[in-house]
N, C-alpha and C positions, 0 to 999 in steps of 0.2 A: 730836204730838209737838213740843214749844216748844224747842230748845236753845239753853242760855243765852245760849254766846256763837257767831261763825262754825262752825261745823266742821272743817274742816281747822287754825283757830288752838287750840281745843278740842282735836280728835289731837293737836298737837303740844303744845302746854304740857303734854301727860297724858302725852307717851312713850309715848302707845295706835298709834303702830306700827311696833314691833318685830321683831313678826313678823311682822306683812304689810304691808311699806311703799305708798306711793304708787308710781305707774309712769309715767314718760311714755308720751304716748298713740302711739308706735309701738308699746310694751310692750304699750302694751291692748288693741290693737287685734288684734295676732298673739292674748291671753287671751282674748278676743272670739270669733274666728273660728275657736280649737281648740277650741270650746263649741259650734258651728253657730249662728253671732251674724253673720252676713253682714255688712261694711261695703262699700256701695259709694264709691269716692275723695273725699276730703272731705263724707265723712257727717257725721262727728265735727264738722266743723269749723261743719256747715247747723243741728248739730242743738244746737251752742253758741247762734249766732245769735239762731236763732232763741229761746232757750229751754229750751225742751222737759227738754235733756239737757245735762246743763254737767261741766266737770273740775272738783274739788276746790279746785282753787286754780290759777296757775301761777308758776311758777318763772322770774325774772329775773336769765339769767345775768348773773354779777359776767364785767365787763372790762377789762383789765389794758392799756394800753402798755406797752411795751416797745421802751427805746431799740436800738439792734443797726447794727454799724459792716464793713463791707468790708474783711479785714485778707487779710493773704497767705496763712493759713491756713486763711479760710474768712470764715464769717459769726461776729460777737461780739456774746453781751451783755453790754449793758453797767447792764442794772439798769431799772426801773420809770422813767418815765418822769413826775414830778408835776405835779397840775395847773397848780400858777404856775408850772411850770416849760418855758422859750423852748428848744426843743431842733430845732434842724433839717435833723440827720441822718435816715438814713434810721429807720421804725417796725416794729413788729411787733405786732397786737394779741390777745393769750392767754383765749383764754373757760374759764375755769371750768367741767368739767363738772359735772349732776348727782349727789351721791352723799345715799342717805334717810339717812344717819346724821346724817348736820347735819341734820334737817329744823327740829330748833327753834329752832337758831343761825342761819339761814336767815331765818326767825321775826326775830329781834331784831335781823338788818342791812336787817331789810326788804327783803328777795329776796324772800317769797313774796306773790304778788297774790295779792287775794279773786277769785274766779271771775265777780262780774259785775264786773270791770274789761277794761275792751279788749280784749273776746272778737274783736274785727277786727286788732288789730297784734297776736295770743298767736298766732293762725295764721300773718300773712305776714312774721312776720319771729323768724331766729335766734338772738334775744335773749330768749326767752320759750320752756319746753314747759311744755307741761300736762300738768297730774297729774292723774292718777283712781286709785281705790281698783278694788284686784283684786274683793273685792265690787257695785262700779258694776256689771259685766256681768250684773246683775241685772236689775234694771232700765231698760237697753239694750235686753235679750231680750225682755223684758216690750214696751218700744217701739219696736222693729222688729216683731215677731208680732204684735203688735192692734189695727198703722196697715196690717199688709198688704194691698198692692190689689188688686180682681178682676183677675184674670189669665184668658184664654180659651185652655182645650187644645186642640189639635192638631184633634178633630171639628169641635165651635166654629165657628175658626179658616173650617176650610171648607167646613160646609153655612150659617155666620149669615152675614149680609151684614153690610158695612163697617154703616153706618148701627146697625144692631143692636149691631154690637160698642161703635161712640161710647158708643153710649146704657147697656149697663151699666157701662160706664168711668164712665163719667159722674157714675150716679144711686150709684155705692158711692163715688165724691167727695162727692158731697152727702152719702151719710150716714157718712160719717167727719170729716166737718166740723160737721154737729148734733150728736156726739155727743166732739166737744173737749170739754167742760168734763169730761166722764166720765174720758172718757181724763186727760186734765194731772192728775183727783185719781188717781187710779190708779196714771199715774204717779209722785206726787210719794209717795203709802205706798210702792211698796218700792225709790223712793232713801232714804227714810226708812230702813227696815233694810235698805238697801246699809251707810248710818254708823252703826246702830249694830249689825253685824257687825264695822267696822272697831276702833269703838271697845271690843267685848270682845276683841278679834281677839287681842291678847299674852298674853288668860289664859286663851278656848275654845277656840282654831284647834289652837295643838298636840292636844291630843286625841283631837282628829279624826285626824290624822296617824296611823292605826295600822292593825297587824297584829291587835289584839287580843290582843298581847304586852307589844309596845314601843310608846312615840311620841316621833317622832320632832320635836325641838326646831331651829328654824333662828331667827334674827337677826341683823341691821345692826347691833348692838353686840356684841362683843367677847364681855367681859363677862358678858354681863347674863344670871342667875342666873333660870331660870324656878321653878325649885322655891319660889326665897322669895318673888319677884312673885307669885305662886299661894298663898300661904301669908299674905304682907299682903295681898291683894284682899280688897278694900268691897262685894260685888256692891246691898247699894243704896244705895250712895251713889252709885255710877254712876250710877243706876235715876234716884236721886232729880235730879242736876245734869243729866239731858238732862229732864227729870219726863218716865217712862214709868210710867205708871200698871200695872193689870196685865192689865188685858184685851187695852188695843197691844201688848206683847207673846205674848199668846196669837196673839193675830190674827195679827203677824208669822210666829208658827212658823204655823201652819195654813197659812195663804197658801203658804208655802216645801214647805211638808213635802207639801201635796200637789200642790203642782206638779212636785214632785220622782218621786215618786210615777205620774206624770200622763203625764210622756218619758220615766224609764225601762226601755229596752230591757232590759235588763235586771237587774230587778225581779223576777226568779221564780229570778233564780240569788243574790241577797242574802245569800245563809245564810252562801253561797261564799266569796263577793265578798271581804269586810270581812276576812277572813284574807291575803287577798293581801295580798301587798309593797307598799304608798305604792308603792315606787320602780315597778312594774309598774302600780301604777293609774292612774298619772298621763300616762302612755302611749294612754289610752283616748285617743278625739276622738268629733267628735260629740255627739250626742247621751248615751251612756254617759257622757264625762267632764263635759258639762254636770248631768248628773243628777245622777253624783257629788259637781260644787261645788255642789249646793244639797243633799242632804242632809246635806251638810256646817254649810252654812249654818243649818239645821233643826237641828243636833246641839247650833252652839251659843246658839241662840236657849235651846233647850227647860235644855241646863245653865244661864244666866243665868237661865230662869224661876225655877227650883229653887232657888240661889245666895238668891236676892232676896226670896222668899216662903216659904219654906222647906221644897213639899212640890212633886211632879215632875207636869208637864202631865198629864193623862189622857187617853190618844189613846185617836182613834177607828180609828187606822188597825190594820187587822189587817197582822201579822208575816207574812209569810208564809215557805210553805218549816218552819215550827217544827223545834225544834229539842226534842221533850224528853228532859229529863236530871234524876236524879234531886233528891232536896228540898237535899239537904246539895251539889252541885255545882252554884254558882253561871255565869253565862252567861260566854261568855269562855277558860272556863279550855281543859288541853292539850285531854278530855273533849268538847268539845264538838267543837272543830278533830276529831277523829278519828270522832264520828257523823257531822259535814257527810261528811267526806271517802268513809268509807263508805253513805252514800247517793246519790254520786255515781260512787259507784266509783274512788276518786283516792288510796283511802289504800294510802300502797307496801306497808306488814306482808302478812308471808306469811300466807296463809290455813294451811301444814300445816309444822310444821318436824320434817324427817324425819334423823333422829338415825343416825349411823353408825360401827360401830367402828373402819375402819380406811379407807388412802389410796385400795383399790383399788374401795372403793364408792364411794366417794366422787368416784372418777373415771371408771366403769363404768355410773355407774346412766343419770345425764345421758345415755352415747351411746344405752343401751335408747329410753329414752325418748324422742329423739328416731329411733331406727330404730325405734320398735313408733305411735306414738303422734303425731306428725310433731308432735311441739314442745318444747321446753324446759322444763325445770323453773318458771323464771322465769315465763312464759306458764300454768303451771297455777296458777301464784301457792303455789308450791314451794321452801321450802328447802333443803338441805342442808348439817349440820353433820356432822362429826367427830369424834366421841368423843376420840379414841385411847384405847382401854380403858376401857374399864364401869368399870373399880377407881380409871380418874382421876376417879372424880364418883360415887362411894357412902359412903368414910368407913368405916374399922373402928372409929369405937368404940360403947359404948351410948349413948350422947347422940347420936351423929347417924350412926342408923342405915342412909337413905340416902342422906345425902352431900346432894348440890349437883345430882343428881340429881333428886329430887325433889324441890326449891323448883325447878331449873329449869323442872319439865313443869306443878306446878300453880300457876307467875307467870304460864309465858305463859299457862295454859287460863282462869287470871281474864282473861288481856285474850284470851280468845277464837281461839285458834290453837293448832288442833290439834299435839302432837307428837305422832310416833308412831319406835318405837323398834327395827330389829333390828337382834337382837344375836346373836354368835357364840355357842355352848352351851359356855361355860368361863370356871371359876371360880365367880365366884358370881351368874349372872346368871340360874340360875332363880329363886332369893330372892331378885334384887333385885324380881323380876317378881313375885313372892308379895307379896314385903313393900306394893310400889309401888299394885297394886288395891287393895290391905288398908289402908291409911292413908286418914287426912279429911282431904281438903283443910280449909288454914290462911286460907283467901280464906272458903269456905262451909261450916257442919256440917250440908249439903243434901245435898254428894257428898263423890265421894272425888278423889285426886288426880286419876285416869284409869283407863279402861277396859281389861279384859283385852287388848280388840282391840288395842290399843295399842299395844303392848307384847310384841313378836313372836320367839320367839330359835327358831334354829335347829336341828332337832335335831344337827347336827355342829356345821357353819358354814358360811359360803356359800357356799366352795369342795364341800364336799362334797353339798352340799340341792341345786349347781342343776347340777352339770355328773355328769358319766359316768367311771368311771374312765380307759375311755379320752383321751377327750379330753382327764383331766386329762396323763393320759402324757403322752400329746401335747405338748399346750401345753409341758412339764418341757422332752422333749426340744427344741423348738425352740430358750428359753431357753439350754439349753446344747448345742450340735448335736454335737459330741465325746461325745455320752454319751444313749444310749440308756433312757430310762424306758419299763417295759413295764403294763402295767395286773397283773399279781399283784403288780406289788412294789409299783402306789398302790394297791390291794384290800388290801391286808395293811399301811397307815399308817390304810387308814379302818376298820377293824378292831378297830385298836390305838387311836386315839382315843378321849380320855376327856378330861374337862371341869380334873380338874387335870390332864395330857396334852395340851395339846390343838393343840401342833407339830409333829406327825408326819409334816406335809408337809415344812417346815422341813428336818427333819434327815434325811428321806429324801434329799431334793437337795444339803445340803450333806454328807451321808458316800457321795455317789454322784462331785461335780464339787470337794470342798476348797472350797464357794464361798456365802457367803449369797442362799436366795433370796430375787429380788427381786418381793416380793407386787405390786406394781403395775406391771412386766410383763405379771406368770401373770395378771394381772387384764385385763388388755389382752390377752392371746391370750384364756384362755378367751371376751369376750365378742366376738370374731372370731366363736369357734365358732359363735356363735346368733344374728349377723348375718347371717352366712352361709350359713345352713339360706335352700333351698328355701323349706321346709314346718314353722316351726320345732313344736318339742317344745313338751307342756305342763312347765311349769318356774315353779316357786314363787314365784324372783323376778318373773318374770313376771304371779305370781296379785296378788303382795303389790303392783305397783307401779299394775295395777289395779284396789285398794281403795282404794291413798293416793292415789292422783288423784281416786273418787268421794269420797274425804270431804275432800277440799279444794272441790271443786265446790260439793256440798252445804253446804261453811260461811260460810252469809251474815250478813255481819258487820255485828251490830246499829246501830238509825241510831237509837235511843233506851236513852234510860237503863231504861225497861218492857219491851221488846226484848231491850236485853243480860241484865236482870235471867231470864225468858223461858229466853233459851236459857242461862245457868248451872244453874238450873234442869233442865232438858230430859233428864239421860241425855246428853250427847253429849259433855260437857266430865268425865266421872265417873259411876262410878256413882251411882245416886240411893242414900243412906244413911236409914232410917224416923225 
C-alpha cells in the first residue's frame, strides 16, 4: 500500500477521525491491556525509538505564559505575556489539553509532528503527547506475540542445568534476529491494516457497534450527521487515494478474520453474542475483547471491499452454529433472535399460557403447584392469565363468533406457545369450546386453532368439580363465623346449578349472611383443605395441572425455520386438517 501523503495528515485533512479519534499513549496502553496485549514499563517508547512500532503522530502542547500578581484577595491573572513584552513580575505557564475534535486545526497550526520527528524528546518531555489510533492495537499485538521469547517452565528450571537453559534462550534470540526482516514485513502489513481501518472508520465502524437491531454512532464533532456522511461516502475514491488494490483489501480482511477466529474463546456462541447490547460486549476482557475488536475490523474491511468492488467477499470461514430461517426471513431479524434464544434456552416467553376465568384460580393454582410439584409456574415456563369471564373474550355478533379468545389462541399457537383453558360451565362455554376446536387457523390452513384437550370445561365449575359439599360448607362457614352452612344446603346449590344460572353458591351465601361471597377468600380456604390432607384425594384440578406441566415440558421451542414448520404441522398446536 502506498499512501499519497503521511498517514495522520491524510486522516486529519480528510476528517477521517470523527468516529474513532487518535488517543494519547496512556489511553492506548489501557486499550491494549484490556485486549490481552500487555506492555512493560517504557515498552512503547522503546518500540518507537527502534522504529518497530511508532505512533501516528505527536502533539506539541501549546504553552501560554500568563502574568500574575499577588493581591490581598489572592492571585490575580493579568493576561497573556506577549513575546515582545518585558515583565519582571510573577508568571504562570498554562498548557493546552489535547482535544481530538480539533485535530485538523492542530495540523494547520503546526502542533502535530510526524512520528519520525523527535522520538526521544517526545517521551521525555511533558510538552509532547504521542498519538495512536485505536486500531494500532492489532500491529502491536502481532508485534509482541511474534517476538515472544522462549520462557522455561518450572519443571525445566528444576531439571535442566543453567547452561542448558541459557543455550535455549540464546538459540531463541538468534532465531528471532534471523527472522527480523520477515518480522518487520509482517509488522508493516498489520500496521497498514490499522491505517486503512482508521481511514474508513467514520463510515464502517458505527455499523459494527450493533445488537442487530440498532447501531451506536459516536463522534467527537457534535453536529456530525453520520447518515449524510454515509450517503455521500465514495469508497472507490478513498481506495484510489490510498493506492489499494482488490487483492490487498481481501488479504487484509483474510488475515484479520483468521486471527479473530483463532483467538476467540467465545466463537461457539457468536450467534448469541451478536444480539447482546454493545455496552455489555465492551465489558469483555482479554482474548474475548481482542477477538471482538478484530471481528469489528474484519467487518469494516469486508464492507469496504463490497462498496469498492461491487461484490461481497466470498468467505471461506464457516458460520458457526448457523440458524436456519425460512427463505423470506432475513438474518438479523427478531425471528432469528428468537431461534437463537430458544437454542440456548434463554427465551423468556412461556411455553404454555393457562387461561382461567376468575381471581380464585389465578391465586390458588400457583399454591397447588408449589405444594405438589415443589416449584413455581415460572419454573415450569407457564404463565397464568385471568380472563375475568369468558364472555369478555368471545364477542356476540355473527361476524365475530369467537371474538378475541380465538385470535389470542391462534396467535400464541403460531408463536409456539400452547394456550390451555379452564372454563366454568356457564353461559356459552360449551359452545365456545366446540367452535374453537372446529375453527381453522388464520395462519395455517393445515391445522385448526386448537386441540380439544386444550379447552377444558368443568362439569359445573371449579368449586363444585374439585371439592365436596362438606368442604365447601365448612369453608363458607369459616368466612362467616356467625353463620354455619350445612352439607345439605351446598348439595341443593349443586343440584340447582345450571349454565345459565351458575352463581348458586353466591346466592346461598348472601341469603344467609346478607353479604357478598368473597370468591378469592373461599378459594384460599378450599385450597387449604387440599394442602392439609395427609393423603391427597384424586381431584380433577390436580390431574389437569399434571397434564399442563407435561405439555409445557414437551413443548420444545424451534431453533430453525424448518423446526418451526414441522411443529406447526405436527398437531401439537391444533388438529391436523385434510
